[in-house]
C-alpha positions in Angstrom: 65.6 149.2 166.8 66.6 146.5 165.0 67.8 146.9 161.0 64.2 144.7 160.3 62.4 147.2 162.0 64.3 150.4 160.8 63.7 148.7 157.1 60.4 148.2 157.7 59.7 152.1 159.1 61.4 153.4 156.1 58.9 151.5 153.7 56.0 152.4 155.7 57.0 156.0 155.6 57.8 155.7 152.0 54.4 154.4 151.1 52.9 157.3 152.9 54.8 159.8 151.3 53.9 158.2 147.9 50.4 158.6 148.9 50.6 161.9 149.5 52.4 163.0 146.4 55.9 163.3 147.7 57.4 160.7 145.2 61.0 161.8 145.8 60.8 161.5 149.4 59.5 158.1 149.1 62.4 157.5 146.5 65.1 158.6 149.0 63.9 156.8 151.7 63.7 153.6 149.9 67.1 153.9 148.1 68.5 154.2 151.4 67.0 150.8 152.2 67.6 149.2 149.0 69.8 146.6 150.2 67.5 145.5 152.4 63.9 145.6 150.8 61.7 142.7 150.3 59.8 142.2 147.1 57.0 144.6 148.1 59.5 147.3 148.9 61.0 146.8 145.5 58.1 147.1 143.6 57.3 150.2 145.5 60.6 151.7 144.3 60.3 150.9 140.8 57.0 152.8 141.1 58.4 156.1 142.7 62.1 155.7 140.8 59.9 155.9 137.4 58.2 158.7 138.7 61.2 160.6 139.6 63.0 160.0 136.2 65.3 157.1 137.3 64.2 154.5 134.6 67.4 152.2 135.4 65.9 151.5 138.9 62.6 150.7 137.7 63.9 148.3 135.7 66.5 146.8 138.3 63.8 146.9 140.9 61.2 144.6 138.9 63.8 142.4 137.7 65.5 141.8 141.0 61.5 141.1 142.2 61.4 138.5 139.2 64.5 136.7 140.4 63.4 136.8 144.1 60.0 135.4 143.4 61.5 132.5 140.9 63.8 131.6 143.5 61.0 131.5 146.4 58.7 129.4 144.0 56.4 132.1 143.3 55.4 132.3 139.7 52.6 134.4 139.8 54.6 136.9 141.5 57.5 136.4 139.1 54.9 136.8 136.0 53.6 140.0 137.2 57.1 141.5 137.4 58.0 140.2 134.4 54.9 141.8 132.7 56.2 145.0 134.4 59.7 144.7 132.9 57.9 144.0 129.4 55.5 147.3 129.8 58.5 149.5 130.7 60.4 148.1 127.9 57.6 149.1 125.6 56.7 152.5 127.1 60.3 153.8 127.2 62.8 152.0 124.7 61.1 150.6 121.9 63.2 147.6 122.2 60.7 144.8 120.8 63.2 142.2 121.1 63.8 142.5 124.8 60.1 142.6 125.2 59.4 139.5 123.7 61.6 137.4 125.9 60.3 139.2 129.0 56.6 138.2 127.7 57.7 134.8 127.1 59.3 134.4 130.8 56.1 135.7 131.9 53.9 133.2 129.7 56.0 130.2 130.9 55.6 131.0 134.5 51.6 131.3 134.3 51.4 128.1 132.4 49.3 125.7 133.9 48.2 128.3 136.8 44.5 129.6 136.8 43.8 132.4 134.6 44.5 135.7 137.1 44.7 139.5 136.6 48.2 139.0 135.5 46.8 137.3 132.2 45.2 140.5 131.4 48.0 142.9 131.9 50.5 140.1 130.0 48.0 140.4 127.2 48.3 143.9 126.8 52.1 143.9 126.6 52.0 141.1 124.0 49.3 143.0 122.1 51.2 146.3 121.6 54.4 144.1 121.1 52.2 143.0 118.2 50.9 146.0 117.1 54.5 147.6 117.2 56.0 144.6 115.0 53.1 145.4 112.4 50.9 142.3 113.4 47.6 143.6 113.4 45.7 140.9 113.4 47.6 139.3 116.6 47.2 142.6 118.2 43.7 142.6 117.9 43.3 139.1 118.9 45.3 139.9 122.2 43.3 143.3 123.2 40.0 141.3 122.9 41.7 138.6 125.2 42.9 141.0 127.7 39.5 143.0 127.9 37.6 139.5 128.4 40.2 138.5 131.2 40.3 142.0 132.7 36.6 142.4 132.5 36.0 138.8 134.6 38.5 139.3 137.0 37.3 143.5 137.5 40.9 144.8 136.7 40.2 148.0 135.2 43.7 149.5 133.9 44.3 146.4 131.3 40.7 146.7 130.1 41.0 150.6 129.6 44.6 150.1 127.8 43.6 147.0 125.6 40.4 149.3 124.5 42.8 151.5 122.7 44.3 148.8 121.4 41.4 147.2 120.1 40.1 150.5 118.3 43.3 150.9 116.7 43.4 147.3 115.6 39.8 147.8 113.8 40.7 151.1 112.7 43.8 149.3 110.4 42.3 145.9 109.8 38.5 146.3 109.6 36.5 149.1 109.8 37.5 152.7 109.7 34.1 153.8 111.0 33.8 151.2 114.1 37.0 152.0 115.2 36.4 155.6 115.6 33.4 154.7 117.6 35.7 152.4 119.8 38.3 155.3 120.3 35.2 157.6 121.9 34.3 154.6 124.4 37.9 154.2 125.1 37.9 157.5 126.4 35.0 157.0 128.9 36.4 153.9 130.2 39.9 155.7 131.1 37.7 158.5 132.8 35.4 156.2 134.9 37.3 156.6 138.2 38.4 152.9 138.4 41.7 153.1 136.9 45.0 154.2 138.5 46.2 157.6 137.4 49.4 156.1 135.3 47.1 154.0 133.2 44.9 156.9 132.8 47.7 159.0 131.5 48.9 156.7 129.2 45.4 156.0 127.9 44.8 159.8 127.1 48.1 159.9 125.3 47.2 156.7 123.2 44.1 158.4 122.5 45.6 161.7 121.3 48.2 159.8 119.3 45.1 157.8 117.7 43.2 161.1 116.4 46.4 162.9 115.6 47.5 160.1 113.4 44.1 160.0 111.9 44.6 164.0 111.3 41.7 164.3 113.2 43.0 167.4 115.2 39.7 168.9 116.6 39.4 165.5 118.3 42.7 165.6 119.3 42.9 169.0 120.6 39.5 168.3 122.7 41.4 165.6 124.4 44.7 167.1 124.8 42.7 169.8 126.7 40.9 167.4 129.0 44.5 165.5 129.7 46.3 169.0 130.5 43.1 169.6 133.1 43.4 166.1 134.7 47.3 166.3 134.8 47.2 169.5 137.0 45.9 167.3 139.9 48.4 164.7 138.9 51.8 166.2 138.9 54.3 163.0 139.0 53.6 160.7 136.5 56.4 159.7 134.9 56.8 160.1 131.3 53.4 161.3 130.8 53.4 164.9 131.3 56.4 165.1 128.9 54.3 163.2 126.2 51.6 165.5 126.9 53.9 168.6 125.7 54.8 167.1 122.3 51.0 166.4 121.8 50.6 170.4 122.8 53.3 171.5 120.6 52.1 169.5 117.7 48.7 171.0 118.0 50.2 174.7 118.9 52.2 174.0 115.5 49.1 173.3 113.4 47.1 176.3 115.0 50.0 178.6 114.1 51.5 179.4 117.3 55.2 178.8 116.2 56.9 180.4 119.2 54.7 178.7 121.9 54.8 175.2 119.9 58.8 175.4 120.3 58.7 176.4 123.8 56.5 173.4 124.5 58.8 171.0 122.3 61.9 172.1 123.7 60.1 171.5 127.1 59.2 168.1 126.3 62.6 167.3 125.0 64.1 168.1 128.8 60.9 166.1 130.6 61.4 162.9 128.1 65.0 163.1 128.3 65.5 160.6 131.4 63.0 158.3 130.0 62.9 157.7 126.4 65.4 155.9 124.3 64.8 155.3 120.6 61.3 156.9 121.0 63.3 160.1 122.2 63.3 160.9 118.2 59.5 161.6 118.7 59.8 164.9 120.2 63.1 165.8 118.4 61.6 165.5 115.4 58.7 167.8 116.3 61.5 170.3 117.4 63.0 169.9 114.2 59.6 170.8 112.3 58.8 173.5 114.0 62.3 175.1 113.8 62.1 174.5 110.0 58.9 176.4 109.5 60.3 179.6 111.7 63.2 179.4 109.3 66.0 178.4 111.5 67.6 175.7 109.1 70.2 174.8 111.1 68.4 174.4 114.6 66.2 172.5 112.4 68.9 170.0 111.0 70.4 169.7 114.5 67.2 168.3 115.9 66.3 165.9 112.5 70.0 164.5 112.8 69.7 163.9 116.9 66.2 162.2 116.1 68.0 159.8 113.5 70.6 159.0 115.9 68.3 158.1 118.5 66.9 155.5 116.2 64.0 157.4 114.9 63.2 158.1 111.1 62.9 162.0 110.8 61.3 162.1 107.7 59.9 163.6 106.0 61.3 166.6 107.7 64.7 166.2 107.0 63.8 165.6 103.4 62.0 169.0 103.6 64.7 170.7 105.1 67.2 169.7 102.3 64.2 170.9 99.7 64.3 174.4 101.7 68.2 174.3 101.5 67.8 173.9 98.1 68.9 170.5 97.6 65.8 169.0 96.0 67.8 165.9 94.8 68.9 164.8 98.2 65.6 165.6 99.4 63.8 163.4 96.9 66.5 160.4 97.6 65.5 160.5 101.2 61.9 160.6 100.5 61.8 157.7 97.9 63.7 155.7 100.1 61.7 156.4 103.2 58.4 155.1 101.1 60.2 152.2 99.4 61.9 150.9 102.7 60.2 152.4 105.6 62.3 152.0 108.9 59.7 150.8 110.8 60.8 152.0 114.0 58.3 150.9 116.6 56.3 153.8 118.3 53.1 154.1 120.1 52.9 157.6 119.2 53.0 156.7 115.6 50.4 154.9 113.1 51.1 151.7 112.7 53.3 150.7 109.2 50.0 151.3 107.1 48.7 153.5 104.3 48.0 156.3 107.0 51.7 156.4 108.1 52.5 156.9 104.4 50.6 159.9 103.9 53.2 162.7 105.4 55.7 160.7 103.1 53.5 161.1 100.2 52.9 164.8 100.5 56.4 165.7 100.8 57.2 163.2 97.6 55.0 165.5 95.8 56.9 168.8 96.6 60.3 167.2 96.0 59.2 165.4 92.7 58.0 168.7 91.1 60.9 170.2 92.1 63.2 167.4 90.6 60.8 167.9 87.1 59.5 163.9 87.9 55.4 164.8 87.5 55.0 161.1 87.1 56.3 160.3 90.3 54.2 163.3 91.9 50.9 162.3 90.3 51.3 158.7 91.5 51.8 160.3 95.1 49.1 162.5 94.8 46.6 159.8 93.5 47.8 157.2 96.7 47.5 160.3 99.1 43.6 161.1 97.8 42.9 157.6 98.6 44.4 157.4 101.9 42.3 160.7 102.5 39.0 158.8 101.1 40.0 155.9 103.4 40.0 157.8 106.8 37.4 160.4 106.4 39.9 163.0 107.6 39.1 167.0 106.2 43.0 167.6 107.2 44.3 164.9 104.7 41.5 165.7 102.2 43.1 169.2 102.3 46.7 167.9 102.0 45.3 165.5 98.9 43.7 168.6 97.5 46.9 170.6 97.6 49.2 168.0 96.2 46.5 167.5 93.3 46.7 171.1 92.3 50.5 171.2 92.3 50.6 168.5 90.0 47.5 169.9 87.9 49.6 172.9 87.8 52.9 171.4 86.5 51.0 169.4 84.1 49.1 172.6 82.4 45.7 171.6 83.7 45.1 175.0 85.2 41.5 175.4 85.8 41.8 171.6 88.1 44.9 173.3 89.8 42.9 176.7 90.8 40.0 174.4 91.9 42.1 172.0 94.2 44.0 174.7 95.5 40.7 176.6 96.3 39.2 173.5 97.9 42.8 173.2 100.2 42.2 176.8 101.0 39.1 176.2 102.2 39.6 173.2 104.4 42.7 174.4 105.9 41.2 177.7 107.1 38.1 176.0 108.7 40.6 173.6 110.5 42.2 176.5 111.6 46.0 175.6 110.2 47.2 178.8 108.8 50.6 177.5 107.8 48.8 175.2 105.5 46.2 177.8 104.3 49.4 180.4 103.5 50.8 177.5 101.2 47.4 176.9 99.8 47.3 180.5 98.9 50.6 180.5 97.3 49.7 177.6 95.1 46.6 179.7 94.4 48.5 182.7 93.5 50.3 180.4 91.0 47.5 179.1 89.1 46.1 182.7 88.9 49.2 183.7 87.3 49.3 181.1 85.1 45.8 182.1 84.1 46.8 185.2 83.3 45.1 187.1 86.6 48.3 188.4 88.0 46.3 191.0 90.2 44.9 188.1 91.8 48.3 186.2 92.1 49.7 188.9 94.1 46.8 189.5 96.4 47.0 186.2 97.2 51.0 186.2 97.7 50.5 189.2 100.0 47.8 187.5 101.9 50.3 184.4 102.3 53.1 186.7 103.5 51.1 188.5 106.2 49.8 185.4 107.6 53.4 183.6 108.0 54.6 186.9 109.4 51.7 187.2 112.1 52.4 183.5 113.1 56.2 183.7 113.0 56.7 181.6 110.0 59.7 181.8 107.6 58.9 183.0 103.9 58.7 180.3 101.8 61.6 180.2 99.2 59.1 179.9 96.4 56.5 182.7 97.1 57.1 186.4 96.3 60.3 185.8 94.9 59.0 183.8 92.0 55.4 184.8 91.8 54.7 188.9 91.2 54.0 191.5 89.0 55.5 191.3 86.0 56.9 187.8 86.6 56.3 185.0 84.2 58.8 182.5 86.1 57.4 178.9 86.0 56.1 178.5 89.9 57.4 175.2 89.8 61.0 175.6 88.4 63.3 172.7 89.3 65.2 173.6 92.3 68.9 173.2 91.7 71.3 171.6 94.5 73.0 174.2 96.6 76.9 174.3 97.1 78.6 175.6 93.9 81.4 173.4 92.3 82.6 170.1 93.8 86.0 169.6 94.8 87.5 166.2 94.7 90.3 167.0 97.0 90.9 168.9 100.0 93.9 169.8 101.6 95.1 171.2 104.8 98.6 171.5 105.8 100.5 173.0 109.2 103.2 175.4 108.3 105.1 176.8 111.0 102.2 179.2 112.7 100.0 179.2 110.0 97.6 176.3 108.3 97.0 176.3 104.6 93.7 175.1 103.0 93.3 173.7 99.9 89.8 173.3 97.9 88.2 173.7 94.9 91.4 174.8 93.1 92.2 177.8 95.4 94.8 177.6 98.5 94.4 180.3 101.2 96.6 180.7 104.5 94.9 181.1 107.8 96.6 182.1 111.3 96.9 178.6 113.2 93.8 178.1 115.3 92.8 176.0 117.7 89.1 175.5 115.9 91.1 174.7 112.9 93.1 172.0 114.7 89.6 170.7 115.9 88.6 171.0 112.3 91.3 168.9 111.2 90.3 165.7 113.5 86.8 166.1 112.1 87.9 166.3 108.6 90.2 163.1 109.0 87.3 161.0 109.8 84.2 162.0 107.8 80.6 160.9 109.5 82.3 159.7 112.8 81.1 161.8 116.1 83.3 163.4 118.5 82.3 164.5 121.7 83.7 167.9 122.9 85.4 166.5 125.9 87.1 163.7 123.8 88.2 166.7 121.1 89.5 169.2 124.1 91.5 166.5 126.0 92.8 164.7 122.6 94.0 168.7 121.7 95.6 169.2 125.3 97.7 165.9 124.5 99.3 167.2 121.4 102.5 169.0 121.2 101.6 173.0 121.6 104.4 174.2 119.1 102.6 177.7 118.4 102.0 179.8 121.8 98.4 180.3 122.7 96.2 182.4 124.9 95.8 180.5 128.4 92.4 178.8 128.1 90.2 176.9 130.9 91.1 173.3 131.8 88.3 171.9 130.1 89.3 168.6 130.8 89.2 169.2 134.5 86.5 167.0 136.6 85.8 169.9 139.3 82.1 170.5 139.1 81.2 167.2 136.9 77.8 165.7 137.8 78.9 162.3 136.6 79.0 160.2 133.9 76.9 160.2 131.2 75.5 156.6 132.1 76.0 155.7 135.7 77.2 151.7 136.4 73.5 150.9 137.0 72.3 152.2 133.6 75.4 150.4 131.6 74.6 147.0 133.6 70.7 147.7 132.5 72.0 148.2 128.9 74.2 145.3 129.2 71.1 143.1 130.5 69.0 144.3 127.5 71.7 143.2 125.2 71.5 139.8 126.6 67.9 139.7 125.9 68.2 140.7 122.1 71.0 138.3 121.6 68.6 135.4 123.2 65.4 137.0 120.5 67.6 136.7 118.0 68.7 133.2 118.7 65.1 132.2 118.6 64.3 134.1 115.8 67.4 132.3 113.6 66.2 129.0 114.7 63.1 129.4 113.3 64.1 131.3 110.2 62.5 134.3 110.9 64.4 136.8 108.7 62.9 139.9 109.4 62.4 139.5 113.2 66.1 138.7 113.2 67.0 142.0 111.0 64.9 144.0 113.4 66.5 142.5 116.5 69.7 143.4 115.0 68.8 146.9 114.6 67.8 147.2 118.4 71.0 145.5 118.9 73.2 148.1 117.1 71.3 150.9 118.9 71.8 149.9 122.1 75.7 149.2 121.5 75.8 152.7 120.1 73.9 154.0 123.3 76.7 152.4 125.4 79.4 153.9 123.2 78.3 157.3 123.1 78.7 156.9 127.1 82.3 156.4 127.4 85.0 158.3 125.6 88.2 157.5 124.1 90.0 154.6 126.1 86.8 153.4 127.5 86.4 156.3 129.8 83.3 157.5 131.4 82.1 160.7 129.3 81.1 163.1 132.0 77.9 165.0 132.0 77.1 168.5 133.6 79.4 171.4 134.2 82.6 169.9 132.8 81.0 168.8 129.3 79.0 171.8 129.0 82.0 174.1 129.1 83.7 171.6 126.4 80.5 172.0 124.0 80.6 175.7 124.5 84.1 176.0 124.1 84.7 173.7 121.2 81.6 174.9 119.4 82.9 178.5 119.7 86.4 177.7 118.4 85.3 175.9 115.6 82.3 178.5 114.7 85.0 181.3 114.7 87.5 179.3 112.7 84.9 178.6 110.4 83.8 182.2 109.9 87.4 182.9 109.3 87.6 180.0 106.7 84.7 181.6 105.1 86.0 185.4 104.9 89.1 184.0 102.9 87.8 181.2 100.8 83.6 181.7 100.4 83.3 178.4 98.5 84.8 176.3 101.2 83.4 178.1 104.1 79.7 177.5 102.5 80.8 173.6 101.9 82.1 173.4 105.8 79.2 175.4 107.4 76.5 173.0 105.8 78.8 169.7 106.3 80.1 170.4 109.9 77.8 169.8 113.0 78.8 171.1 116.2 77.3 170.7 119.9 77.9 168.3 122.2 78.9 165.9 119.4 80.7 166.9 116.5 81.1 165.8 113.0 82.1 166.3 109.3 79.1 165.4 107.4 79.6 165.8 103.8 77.0 165.0 101.2 78.0 161.7 99.7 77.4 163.5 96.4 80.5 165.9 96.7 83.0 162.9 97.1 85.2 165.2 99.0 88.6 163.7 100.4 90.8 165.6 102.7 94.5 165.1 103.8 95.1 166.7 107.0 98.1 167.1 109.2 99.1 164.0 111.0 98.6 164.6 114.7 
């Protein structure tokens, strides 16, 4: 059998395997024959690679189809491939500058040709790029054009996606009631049986996102249940299942099943890790929110900071964490900045940058402003939140607005209004089966009852709230029973002060033989030299810089070992390693994205579009960070798997042991470091900027 016949046989077998629901078999067959695949074979490889989690190969295969078709003078095929690249960039990276470049390539290829189904798919890509860029009017126009072309040419998938896009456009630019009706119609189109499975999954996901963004949790829950049932018959759908898990985690959190919600969020992070880039911050932020409710403050901080490093905005979760930790000043600064200068992270999973997207931030601003004794800011935020709730006719938003208004009324001394508002919030949260929020409404009601001179009712509400929180596995709030109880006259909204005690302006670490001295806050202690302290010295020397655990191990083993230490495993060895964090193919793909973004920046600058230029430059910085995280000191590939995991465990244990020893001898320094040192795969010393601590450490 000749080489051509062997390739044809492999492609035929791969196609059959894909149709039979065995994408991994199809993927392996096609990768073995990849160098000899024609454009049809490459397109099939792109599809099965996506299903199996090899997104880099998906991009590369479609780009190869595009390049071959251009050289062969097949503009329609090339345009279709360019559209596929644009759609996958939208789905899995959020890099809108790169999306725009591929949309433009497709448009140039289609210029002068008759209208075809490719035009409908391209209109969807263009419309979503406009939606995520905040141009809602243009997005709506592209959605309606996609529906028109797709209907004419009888291609169901672009029509289904465009109808969701149209509904969201109408919601935010024209008529909320009409937009809600269009969302219902979109679900009917998706389940008509005429749409391919991946597109159906995407439509379901879009609809759930839309309903949850509107705080219409009952509808979102119903649709999520339908989506889960549908997914059971379609086990291989790329990132769809992971996205579904995030929605399920959100709803479980709302219903108070926090343990199950955390399990779903953690599973979603694992499933979405191969697919998402910036949008990976979405499941991480949900995980942080769940951990915060369960009282795992360290875990919540890790998740929120990981989301931030992914290019996502973790607010208001990170601000509420700071408030829970007692740092109301930082919390207020974070929320104020998020409202005044939103990051505008493009995401299909969040509402566009509209009043609706401000709602969670406004609710948080009320809480942190009350803690900071800023009643005028709290009142303004509560008033705006009420307007948002009225505009979108959402019972959940109405409950949030009532709780916010009651909180401000209580601070301002309008006790009757405060009691009625908190009772309204409690009634709504209870009807919506949102126990965590209902418990907080009871706490607010208790504050109002106490202030009105009815301590018996206040105690009853507090006890009921604490029982609810125990039942759902939530941590007792810091401003509950400890502030309102029999005989207590404390102001329930007394200002929360910053934690951390006195602030030192200079910290010093010195190596003294087989001991290390630490000076902080006017006190010096001497500890036995520990490997964890040596790791810590590297972190203290460069605040806010991330160090990979493997880099710390390698650097430490390269230093002089003047003091004897117990033998440790060779964590720098490569045996058992599962390969670099980004393989060569993925790094090439990242560099191609950088070229696309550079092209978009150049075009934006030539047009004088400063906002587009700024957003594209943010995307460029994100990609550069991703590449830099994939290589270690000296440009080496960072391995994943066994070697990196051993390094993470070893370094984390060493640093945590050292921190415990510090805390035993110098509690003030121990508290500072416990708050500022982050461990894990990436370690960093991230002190509160207001602390103004400057460290002198041993020269390595």
